N, CA, C, O and the ligand as a Tripos MOL2 file, in Angstrom:
@<TRIPOS>MOLECULE
protein
  249   247    63     0     0
PROTEIN
NO_CHARGES

@<TRIPOS>ATOM
      1 N          -3.4270   -2.2190    5.7480 N.3       1 MET1
      2 CA         -3.6970   -0.8300    5.3820 C.3       1 MET1
      3 C          -4.7140   -0.7670    4.2590 C.2       1 MET1
      4 O          -4.5520   -1.4430    3.2430 O.2       1 MET1
      5 N          -5.7290    0.0090    4.4180 N.am      2 SER2
      6 CA         -6.7330    0.1060    3.3630 C.3       2 SER2
      7 C          -6.3080    1.1490    2.3310 C.2       2 SER2
      8 O          -5.5740    2.0920    2.6280 O.2       2 SER2
      9 N          -6.7810    0.9500    1.1530 N.am      3 GLU3
     10 CA         -6.4200    1.8390    0.0580 C.3       3 GLU3
     11 C          -7.5150    2.8730   -0.1400 C.2       3 GLU3
     12 O          -8.7060    2.5620   -0.1160 O.2       3 GLU3
     13 N          -7.0850    4.1020   -0.3340 N.am      4 GLY4
     14 CA         -8.0600    5.1430   -0.6140 C.3       4 GLY4
     15 C          -8.1630    5.4090   -2.1020 C.2       4 GLY4
     16 O          -7.3000    5.0160   -2.8870 O.2       4 GLY4
     17 N          -9.2220    6.0750   -2.4630 N.am      5 CYS5
     18 CA         -9.4100    6.4610   -3.8580 C.3       5 CYS5
     19 C          -8.2680    7.3890   -4.2990 C.2       5 CYS5
     20 O          -7.9310    8.3520   -3.6100 O.2       5 CYS5
     21 N          -7.7000    7.0830   -5.4300 N.am      6 THR6
     22 CA         -6.5840    7.8750   -5.9360 C.3       6 THR6
     23 C          -6.9960    9.3290   -6.2030 C.2       6 THR6
     24 O          -6.1790   10.2400   -6.0660 O.2       6 THR6
     25 N          -8.2130    9.5380   -6.5690 N.am      7 ILE7
     26 CA         -8.6610   10.8720   -6.9410 C.3       7 ILE7
     27 C          -9.1240   11.6810   -5.7420 C.2       7 ILE7
     28 O          -8.6560   12.7990   -5.5250 O.2       7 ILE7
     29 N         -10.0390   11.1220   -4.9630 N.am      8 CYS8
     30 CA        -10.6610   11.9190   -3.9160 C.3       8 CYS8
     31 C         -10.3360   11.4320   -2.5110 C.2       8 CYS8
     32 O         -10.8070   12.0050   -1.5290 O.2       8 CYS8
     33 N          -9.5200   10.3590   -2.4110 N.am      9 ALA9
     34 CA         -9.0400    9.8570   -1.1290 C.3       9 ALA9
     35 C         -10.1170    9.2180   -0.2620 C.2       9 ALA9
     36 O          -9.8710    8.9320    0.9100 O.2       9 ALA9
     37 N         -11.2810    8.9920   -0.8040 N.am     10 THR10
     38 CA        -12.2970    8.2530   -0.0700 C.3      10 THR10
     39 C         -11.8330    6.8140    0.1360 C.2      10 THR10
     40 O         -11.4140    6.1620   -0.8210 O.2      10 THR10
     41 N         -11.9000    6.3070    1.3690 N.am     11 PRO11
     42 CA        -11.5220    4.9050    1.5810 C.3      11 PRO11
     43 C         -12.4110    3.9810    0.7600 C.2      11 PRO11
     44 O         -13.6310    3.9780    0.9190 O.2      11 PRO11
     45 N         -11.7910    3.1960   -0.1180 N.am     12 THR12
     46 CA        -12.5910    2.3880   -1.0330 C.3      12 THR12
     47 C         -13.2610    1.2170   -0.3410 C.2      12 THR12
     48 O         -14.2990    0.7360   -0.7970 O.2      12 THR12
     49 N         -12.6780    0.7500    0.7600 N.am     13 ASP13
     50 CA        -13.2740   -0.4100    1.4110 C.3      13 ASP13
     51 C         -14.5600   -0.0570    2.1650 C.2      13 ASP13
     52 O         -15.3570   -0.9350    2.4960 O.2      13 ASP13
     53 N         -14.7440    1.2030    2.4250 N.am     14 ARG14
     54 CA        -15.9550    1.6200    3.1140 C.3      14 ARG14
     55 C         -17.2050    1.3140    2.2960 C.2      14 ARG14
     56 O         -18.2600    0.9880    2.8400 O.2      14 ARG14
     57 N         -17.0630    1.4270    0.9940 N.am     15 HIS15
     58 CA        -18.2170    1.2190    0.1280 C.3      15 HIS15
     59 C         -18.3040   -0.2190   -0.3720 C.2      15 HIS15
     60 O         -19.3360   -0.6460   -0.8900 O.2      15 HIS15
     61 N         -17.2140   -0.9550   -0.2110 N.am     16 GLY16
     62 CA        -17.2120   -2.3430   -0.6340 C.3      16 GLY16
     63 C         -17.2610   -2.5310   -2.1360 C.2      16 GLY16
     64 O         -17.3390   -3.6630   -2.6120 O.2      16 GLY16
     65 N         -17.2180   -1.4730   -2.8750 N.am     17 GLY17
     66 CA        -17.3140   -1.6090   -4.3280 C.3      17 GLY17
     67 C         -16.2450   -0.8350   -5.0460 C.2      17 GLY17
     68 O         -16.4780   -0.2620   -6.1100 O.2      17 GLY17
     69 N         -15.0540   -0.8220   -4.4490 N.am     18 GLY18
     70 CA        -13.9730   -0.0650   -5.0510 C.3      18 GLY18
     71 C         -13.5290   -0.6580   -6.3760 C.2      18 GLY18
     72 O         -13.6880   -1.8530   -6.6250 O.2      18 GLY18
     73 N         -12.9780    0.1870   -7.2090 N.am     19 LEU19
     74 CA        -12.4560   -0.2460   -8.4970 C.3      19 LEU19
     75 C         -10.9370   -0.2550   -8.4420 C.2      19 LEU19
     76 O         -10.3250    0.5880   -7.7870 O.2      19 LEU19
     77 N         -10.3420   -1.1970   -9.1230 N.am     20 VAL20
     78 CA         -8.8900   -1.2520   -9.2220 C.3      20 VAL20
     79 C          -8.5180   -1.1300  -10.6910 C.2      20 VAL20
     80 O          -9.0810   -1.8060  -11.5520 O.2      20 VAL20
     81 N          -7.5680   -0.2630  -10.9540 N.am     21 PHE21
     82 CA         -7.0970   -0.0680  -12.3210 C.3      21 PHE21
     83 C          -5.5870   -0.1690  -12.3210 C.2      21 PHE21
     84 O          -4.9180    0.4590  -11.5000 O.2      21 PHE21
     85 N          -5.0450   -0.9550  -13.2370 N.am     22 VAL22
     86 CA         -3.5960   -1.1140  -13.3090 C.3      22 VAL22
     87 C          -3.0650   -0.2590  -14.4450 C.2      22 VAL22
     88 O          -3.4800   -0.3860  -15.5960 O.2      22 VAL22
     89 N          -2.1430    0.6060  -14.0910 N.am     23 TYR23
     90 CA         -1.5610    1.5160  -15.0690 C.3      23 TYR23
     91 C          -0.0550    1.4650  -14.9330 C.2      23 TYR23
     92 O           0.4920    1.7570  -13.8700 O.2      23 TYR23
     93 N           0.6120    1.0940  -16.0130 N.am     24 GLU24
     94 CA          2.0660    0.9860  -16.0240 C.3      24 GLU24
     95 C           2.5940    0.1650  -14.8550 C.2      24 GLU24
     96 O           3.5840    0.5350  -14.2240 O.2      24 GLU24
     97 N           1.9290   -0.9510  -14.5700 N.am     25 GLY25
     98 CA          2.3860   -1.8720  -13.5450 C.3      25 GLY25
     99 C           2.0250   -1.4890  -12.1260 C.2      25 GLY25
    100 O           2.3290   -2.2260  -11.1880 O.2      25 GLY25
    101 N           1.3810   -0.3470  -11.9560 N.am     26 GLN26
    102 CA          0.9620    0.0720  -10.6220 C.3      26 GLN26
    103 C          -0.5400   -0.0520  -10.4950 C.2      26 GLN26
    104 O          -1.2870    0.1810  -11.4450 O.2      26 GLN26
    105 N          -0.9700   -0.4300   -9.2810 N.am     27 LYS27
    106 CA         -2.4020   -0.5160   -9.0240 C.3      27 LYS27
    107 C          -2.8990    0.7960   -8.4560 C.2      27 LYS27
    108 O          -2.2760    1.3880   -7.5750 O.2      27 LYS27
    109 N          -4.0140    1.2310   -8.9650 N.am     28 PHE28
    110 CA         -4.6610    2.4270   -8.4360 C.3      28 PHE28
    111 C          -6.0890    2.0840   -8.0580 C.2      28 PHE28
    112 O          -6.7670    1.3220   -8.7480 O.2      28 PHE28
    113 N          -6.5320    2.6590   -6.9520 N.am     29 PHE29
    114 CA         -7.8570    2.3520   -6.4270 C.3      29 PHE29
    115 C          -8.7750    3.5540   -6.5970 C.2      29 PHE29
    116 O          -8.3620    4.7080   -6.4780 O.2      29 PHE29
    117 N         -10.0210    3.2440   -6.8750 N.am     30 PHE30
    118 CA        -11.0020    4.3090   -7.1020 C.3      30 PHE30
    119 C         -12.3060    3.9480   -6.4180 C.2      30 PHE30
    120 O         -12.6820    2.7780   -6.3420 O.2      30 PHE30
    121 N         -12.9870    4.9660   -5.9210 N.am     31 CYS31
    122 CA        -14.2440    4.7230   -5.2220 C.3      31 CYS31
    123 C         -15.3990    4.5730   -6.2010 C.2      31 CYS31
    124 O         -16.4330    3.9930   -5.8670 O.2      31 CYS31
    125 N         -15.2260    5.0880   -7.3940 N.am     32 SER32
    126 CA        -16.3370    5.0780   -8.3370 C.3      32 SER32
    127 C         -15.8120    5.1900   -9.7590 C.2      32 SER32
    128 O         -14.6490    5.5210   -9.9880 O.2      32 SER32
    129 N         -16.6800    4.9130  -10.6920 N.am     33 LEU33
    130 CA        -16.3130    5.0160  -12.0970 C.3      33 LEU33
    131 C         -15.9890    6.4510  -12.4820 C.2      33 LEU33
    132 O         -15.1510    6.6940  -13.3510 O.2      33 LEU33
    133 N         -16.6420    7.3850  -11.8440 N.am     34 ASP34
    134 CA        -16.3540    8.7950  -12.1390 C.3      34 ASP34
    135 C         -14.9020    9.1380  -11.8230 C.2      34 ASP34
    136 O         -14.2380    9.8270  -12.5980 O.2      34 ASP34
    137 N         -14.4160    8.6590  -10.6940 N.am     35 CYS35
    138 CA        -13.0340    8.9360  -10.3380 C.3      35 CYS35
    139 C         -12.0810    8.2140  -11.2810 C.2      35 CYS35
    140 O         -11.0340    8.7570  -11.6350 O.2      35 CYS35
    141 N         -12.4250    7.0120  -11.6860 N.am     36 LEU36
    142 CA        -11.5790    6.2880  -12.6420 C.3      36 LEU36
    143 C         -11.4900    7.0440  -13.9610 C.2      36 LEU36
    144 O         -10.4270    7.0920  -14.5800 O.2      36 LEU36
    145 N         -12.5840    7.6230  -14.3860 N.am     37 LYS37
    146 CA        -12.5860    8.3840  -15.6370 C.3      37 LYS37
    147 C         -11.6780    9.6000  -15.5410 C.2      37 LYS37
    148 O         -10.9970    9.9540  -16.5040 O.2      37 LYS37
    149 N         -11.6710   10.2260  -14.3970 N.am     38 ILE38
    150 CA        -10.7850   11.3820  -14.1920 C.3      38 ILE38
    151 C          -9.3320   10.9410  -14.3050 C.2      38 ILE38
    152 O          -8.5180   11.6060  -14.9450 O.2      38 ILE38
    153 N          -9.0200    9.8200  -13.6790 N.am     39 PHE39
    154 CA         -7.6610    9.2880  -13.7590 C.3      39 PHE39
    155 C          -7.2720    8.9830  -15.1970 C.2      39 PHE39
    156 O          -6.1730    9.3210  -15.6360 O.2      39 PHE39
    157 N          -8.1740    8.3440  -15.9240 N.am     40 GLN40
    158 CA         -7.8650    7.9570  -17.2980 C.3      40 GLN40
    159 C          -7.6920    9.1690  -18.1990 C.2      40 GLN40
    160 O          -6.9770    9.1070  -19.1990 O.2      40 GLN40
    161 N          -8.3330   10.2540  -17.8540 N.am     41 ALA41
    162 CA         -8.1920   11.4690  -18.6440 C.3      41 ALA41
    163 C          -6.8250   12.1200  -18.4310 C.2      41 ALA41
    164 O          -6.2370   12.6670  -19.3640 O.2      41 ALA41
    165 N          -6.3250   12.0560  -17.1900 N.am     42 TYR42
    166 CA         -5.0580   12.7170  -16.8650 C.3      42 TYR42
    167 C          -4.1720   11.8260  -16.0060 C.2      42 TYR42
    168 O          -3.8420   12.1950  -14.8790 O.2      42 TYR42
    169 N          -3.7790   10.6560  -16.5150 N.am     43 PRO43
    170 CA         -3.0120    9.7270  -15.6760 C.3      43 PRO43
    171 C          -1.6820   10.2910  -15.1970 C.2      43 PRO43
    172 O          -1.2320    9.9650  -14.0990 O.2      43 PRO43
    173 N          -1.0500   11.1330  -16.0080 N.am     44 GLU44
    174 CA          0.2670   11.6550  -15.5970 C.3      44 GLU44
    175 C           0.1590   12.4560  -14.3070 C.2      44 GLU44
    176 O           1.0960   12.4940  -13.5090 O.2      44 GLU44
    177 N          -0.9730   13.0870  -14.1120 N.am     45 THR45
    178 CA         -1.1730   13.9030  -12.9250 C.3      45 THR45
    179 C          -1.0510   13.0810  -11.6510 C.2      45 THR45
    180 O          -0.6430   13.5940  -10.6080 O.2      45 THR45
    181 N          -1.4050   11.8040  -11.7400 N.am     46 TYR46
    182 CA         -1.4650   10.9800  -10.5380 C.3      46 TYR46
    183 C          -0.3500    9.9640  -10.4610 C.2      46 TYR46
    184 O          -0.2300    9.2620   -9.4570 O.2      46 TYR46
    185 N           0.4760    9.8630  -11.4990 N.am     47 THR47
    186 CA          1.4950    8.8260  -11.5140 C.3      47 THR47
    187 C           2.9170    9.3730  -11.4530 C.2      47 THR47
    188 O           3.8610    8.5970  -11.3120 O.2      47 THR47
    189 N           3.0890   10.6510  -11.5530 N.am     48 THR48
    190 CA          4.4410   11.1840  -11.5660 C.3      48 THR48
    191 C           5.1480   10.9490  -10.2380 C.2      48 THR48
    192 O           4.5880   11.1920   -9.1690 O.2      48 THR48
    193 N           6.3850   10.4740  -10.3230 N.am     49 ASP49
    194 CA          7.1620   10.2140   -9.1200 C.3      49 ASP49
    195 C           7.9920   11.4210   -8.7150 C.2      49 ASP49
    196 O           8.3150   11.6120   -7.5420 O.2      49 ASP49
    197 N           8.3170   12.2060   -9.6840 N.am     50 GLU50
    198 CA          9.2050   13.3230   -9.4210 C.3      50 GLU50
    199 C           8.3960   14.5190   -8.9680 C.2      50 GLU50
    200 O           7.3430   14.8380   -9.5210 O.2      50 GLU50
    201 N           8.9180   15.1640   -7.9510 N.am     51 ASP51
    202 CA          8.2010   16.3850   -7.7220 C.3      51 ASP51
    203 C           8.9370   17.5360   -8.3430 C.2      51 ASP51
    204 O           9.4790   18.4240   -7.6850 O.2      51 ASP51
    205 N           8.9220   17.4740   -9.4750 N.am     52 CYS52
    206 CA          9.5310   18.1750  -10.5370 C.3      52 CYS52
    207 C           9.2810   19.6590  -10.5440 C.2      52 CYS52
    208 O           8.5460   20.2080   -9.7230 O.2      52 CYS52
    209 N           9.8510   20.2120  -11.3970 N.am     53 SER53
    210 CA          9.4190   21.2110  -12.3440 C.3      53 SER53
    211 C           9.3980   22.6540  -11.9060 C.2      53 SER53
    212 O           9.1020   23.5430  -12.7040 O.2      53 SER53
    213 N           9.7020   22.8960  -10.6700 N.am     54 LEU54
    214 CA          9.9030   24.3040  -10.3600 C.3      54 LEU54
    215 C          11.2710   24.7660  -10.8410 C.2      54 LEU54
    216 O          11.5570   25.9630  -10.8810 O.2      54 LEU54
    217 N          12.1070   23.8090  -11.2040 N.am     55 SER55
    218 CA         13.4480   24.1590  -11.6540 C.3      55 SER55
    219 C          13.4430   24.9850  -12.9360 C.2      55 SER55
    220 O          14.3940   25.7100  -13.2270 O.2      55 SER55
    221 N          12.3640   24.8650  -13.6900 N.am     56 ALA56
    222 CA         12.2770   25.6230  -14.9270 C.3      56 ALA56
    223 C          11.8940   27.0780  -14.6640 C.2      56 ALA56
    224 O          12.0030   27.9420  -15.5340 O.2      56 ALA56
    225 N          11.4500   27.3100  -13.4530 N.am     57 ILE57
    226 CA         10.9980   28.6610  -13.1300 C.3      57 ILE57
    227 C          12.0210   29.3130  -12.2090 C.2      57 ILE57
    228 O          12.2500   28.8450  -11.0930 O.2      57 ILE57
    229 N          12.6080   30.3470  -12.6590 N.am     58 GLU58
    230 CA         13.5890   31.0070  -11.8210 C.3      58 GLU58
    231 C          13.1500   32.4360  -11.5250 C.2      58 GLU58
    232 O          12.6350   33.1710  -12.3680 O.2      58 GLU58
    233 N          13.3880   32.7610  -10.2950 N.am     59 ASP59
    234 CA         13.0700   34.1280   -9.9010 C.3      59 ASP59
    235 C          14.2440   35.0210  -10.2750 C.2      59 ASP59
    236 O          15.2990   34.9700   -9.6420 O.2      59 ASP59
    237 N          14.0660   35.8030  -11.2590 N.am     60 THR60
    238 CA         15.1660   36.6420  -11.7360 C.3      60 THR60
    239 C          15.1950   38.0120  -11.0690 C.2      60 THR60
    240 O          16.0020   38.8760  -11.4160 O.2      60 THR60
    241 N          14.3040   38.1880  -10.1130 N.am     61 GLY61
    242 CA         14.2510   39.4870   -9.4600 C.3      61 GLY61
    243 C          13.4310   40.4590  -10.2850 C.2      61 GLY61
    244 O          13.1190   40.2270  -11.4530 O.2      61 GLY61
    245 N          13.0970   41.5550   -9.6270 N.am     62 VAL62
    246 CA         12.2260   42.5010  -10.3100 C.3      62 VAL62
    247 C          13.0150   43.7490  -10.6890 C.2      62 VAL62
    248 O          12.4590   44.6760  -11.2770 O.2      62 VAL62
    249 ZN        -13.0790    8.8450   -5.5910 Zn       63 ZN63
@<TRIPOS>BOND
     1     1     2 1
     2     2     3 1
     3     3     4 2
     4     3     5 am
     5     5     6 1
     6     6     7 1
     7     7     8 2
     8     7     9 am
     9     9    10 1
    10    10    11 1
    11    11    12 2
    12    11    13 am
    13    13    14 1
    14    14    15 1
    15    15    16 2
    16    15    17 am
    17    17    18 1
    18    18    19 1
    19    19    20 2
    20    19    21 am
    21    21    22 1
    22    22    23 1
    23    23    24 2
    24    23    25 am
    25    25    26 1
    26    26    27 1
    27    27    28 2
    28    27    29 am
    29    29    30 1
    30    30    31 1
    31    31    32 2
    32    31    33 am
    33    33    34 1
    34    34    35 1
    35    35    36 2
    36    35    37 am
    37    37    38 1
    38    38    39 1
    39    39    40 2
    40    39    41 am
    41    41    42 1
    42    42    43 1
    43    43    44 2
    44    43    45 am
    45    45    46 1
    46    46    47 1
    47    47    48 2
    48    47    49 am
    49    49    50 1
    50    50    51 1
    51    51    52 2
    52    51    53 am
    53    53    54 1
    54    54    55 1
    55    55    56 2
    56    55    57 am
    57    57    58 1
    58    58    59 1
    59    59    60 2
    60    59    61 am
    61    61    62 1
    62    62    63 1
    63    63    64 2
    64    63    65 am
    65    65    66 1
    66    66    67 1
    67    67    68 2
    68    67    69 am
    69    69    70 1
    70    70    71 1
    71    71    72 2
    72    71    73 am
    73    73    74 1
    74    74    75 1
    75    75    76 2
    76    75    77 am
    77    77    78 1
    78    78    79 1
    79    79    80 2
    80    79    81 am
    81    81    82 1
    82    82    83 1
    83    83    84 2
    84    83    85 am
    85    85    86 1
    86    86    87 1
    87    87    88 2
    88    87    89 am
    89    89    90 1
    90    90    91 1
    91    91    92 2
    92    91    93 am
    93    93    94 1
    94    94    95 1
    95    95    96 2
    96    95    97 am
    97    97    98 1
    98    98    99 1
    99    99   100 2
   100    99   101 am
   101   101   102 1
   102   102   103 1
   103   103   104 2
   104   103   105 am
   105   105   106 1
   106   106   107 1
   107   107   108 2
   108   107   109 am
   109   109   110 1
   110   110   111 1
   111   111   112 2
   112   111   113 am
   113   113   114 1
   114   114   115 1
   115   115   116 2
   116   115   117 am
   117   117   118 1
   118   118   119 1
   119   119   120 2
   120   119   121 am
   121   121   122 1
   122   122   123 1
   123   123   124 2
   124   123   125 am
   125   125   126 1
   126   126   127 1
   127   127   128 2
   128   127   129 am
   129   129   130 1
   130   130   131 1
   131   131   132 2
   132   131   133 am
   133   133   134 1
   134   134   135 1
   135   135   136 2
   136   135   137 am
   137   137   138 1
   138   138   139 1
   139   139   140 2
   140   139   141 am
   141   141   142 1
   142   142   143 1
   143   143   144 2
   144   143   145 am
   145   145   146 1
   146   146   147 1
   147   147   148 2
   148   147   149 am
   149   149   150 1
   150   150   151 1
   151   151   152 2
   152   151   153 am
   153   153   154 1
   154   154   155 1
   155   155   156 2
   156   155   157 am
   157   157   158 1
   158   158   159 1
   159   159   160 2
   160   159   161 am
   161   161   162 1
   162   162   163 1
   163   163   164 2
   164   163   165 am
   165   165   166 1
   166   166   167 1
   167   167   168 2
   168   167   169 am
   169   169   170 1
   170   170   171 1
   171   171   172 2
   172   171   173 am
   173   173   174 1
   174   174   175 1
   175   175   176 2
   176   175   177 am
   177   177   178 1
   178   178   179 1
   179   179   180 2
   180   179   181 am
   181   181   182 1
   182   182   183 1
   183   183   184 2
   184   183   185 am
   185   185   186 1
   186   186   187 1
   187   187   188 2
   188   187   189 am
   189   189   190 1
   190   190   191 1
   191   191   192 2
   192   191   193 am
   193   193   194 1
   194   194   195 1
   195   195   196 2
   196   195   197 am
   197   197   198 1
   198   198   199 1
   199   199   200 2
   200   199   201 am
   201   201   202 1
   202   202   203 1
   203   203   204 2
   204   203   205 am
   205   205   206 1
   206   206   207 1
   207   207   208 2
   208   207   209 am
   209   209   210 1
   210   210   211 1
   211   211   212 2
   212   211   213 am
   213   213   214 1
   214   214   215 1
   215   215   216 2
   216   215   217 am
   217   217   218 1
   218   218   219 1
   219   219   220 2
   220   219   221 am
   221   221   222 1
   222   222   223 1
   223   223   224 2
   224   223   225 am
   225   225   226 1
   226   226   227 1
   227   227   228 2
   228   227   229 am
   229   229   230 1
   230   230   231 1
   231   231   232 2
   232   231   233 am
   233   233   234 1
   234   234   235 1
   235   235   236 2
   236   235   237 am
   237   237   238 1
   238   238   239 1
   239   239   240 2
   240   239   241 am
   241   241   242 1
   242   242   243 1
   243   243   244 2
   244   243   245 am
   245   245   246 1
   246   246   247 1
   247   247   248 2
@<TRIPOS>SUBSTRUCTURE
     1 MET1         2 RESIDUE 1 A MET
     2 SER2         6 RESIDUE 1 A SER
     3 GLU3        10 RESIDUE 1 A GLU
     4 GLY4        14 RESIDUE 1 A GLY
     5 CYS5        18 RESIDUE 1 A CYS
     6 THR6        22 RESIDUE 1 A THR
     7 ILE7        26 RESIDUE 1 A ILE
     8 CYS8        30 RESIDUE 1 A CYS
     9 ALA9        34 RESIDUE 1 A ALA
    10 THR10       38 RESIDUE 1 A THR
    11 PRO11       42 RESIDUE 1 A PRO
    12 THR12       46 RESIDUE 1 A THR
    13 ASP13       50 RESIDUE 1 A ASP
    14 ARG14       54 RESIDUE 1 A ARG
    15 HIS15       58 RESIDUE 1 A HIS
    16 GLY16       62 RESIDUE 1 A GLY
    17 GLY17       66 RESIDUE 1 A GLY
    18 GLY18       70 RESIDUE 1 A GLY
    19 LEU19       74 RESIDUE 1 A LEU
    20 VAL20       78 RESIDUE 1 A VAL
    21 PHE21       82 RESIDUE 1 A PHE
    22 VAL22       86 RESIDUE 1 A VAL
    23 TYR23       90 RESIDUE 1 A TYR
    24 GLU24       94 RESIDUE 1 A GLU
    25 GLY25       98 RESIDUE 1 A GLY
    26 GLN26      102 RESIDUE 1 A GLN
    27 LYS27      106 RESIDUE 1 A LYS
    28 PHE28      110 RESIDUE 1 A PHE
    29 PHE29      114 RESIDUE 1 A PHE
    30 PHE30      118 RESIDUE 1 A PHE
    31 CYS31      122 RESIDUE 1 A CYS
    32 SER32      126 RESIDUE 1 A SER
    33 LEU33      130 RESIDUE 1 A LEU
    34 ASP34      134 RESIDUE 1 A ASP
    35 CYS35      138 RESIDUE 1 A CYS
    36 LEU36      142 RESIDUE 1 A LEU
    37 LYS37      146 RESIDUE 1 A LYS
    38 ILE38      150 RESIDUE 1 A ILE
    39 PHE39      154 RESIDUE 1 A PHE
    40 GLN40      158 RESIDUE 1 A GLN
    41 ALA41      162 RESIDUE 1 A ALA
    42 TYR42      166 RESIDUE 1 A TYR
    43 PRO43      170 RESIDUE 1 A PRO
    44 GLU44      174 RESIDUE 1 A GLU
    45 THR45      178 RESIDUE 1 A THR
    46 TYR46      182 RESIDUE 1 A TYR
    47 THR47      186 RESIDUE 1 A THR
    48 THR48      190 RESIDUE 1 A THR
    49 ASP49      194 RESIDUE 1 A ASP
    50 GLU50      198 RESIDUE 1 A GLU
    51 ASP51      202 RESIDUE 1 A ASP
    52 CYS52      206 RESIDUE 1 A CYS
    53 SER53      210 RESIDUE 1 A SER
    54 LEU54      214 RESIDUE 1 A LEU
    55 SER55      218 RESIDUE 1 A SER
    56 ALA56      222 RESIDUE 1 A ALA
    57 ILE57      226 RESIDUE 1 A ILE
    58 GLU58      230 RESIDUE 1 A GLU
    59 ASP59      234 RESIDUE 1 A ASP
    60 THR60      238 RESIDUE 1 A THR
    61 GLY61      242 RESIDUE 1 A GLY
    62 VAL62      246 RESIDUE 1 A VAL
    63 ZN63       249 GROUP 0 **** ****
């Protein structure tokens, strides 16, 4: 299975110059340095396992 870019989902093997970045023990693949920079700016956005957080929002009715 080929790995796609974590940011834009471009298959990294297509370009033959994919980047690999290890963050908290996980490998992430990127098609370019620009995508890696985006990841480094907001790593939590791409590493969260929980699909969290709607629990804090409750519909109380109108
Ligand atoms: Zn990319």
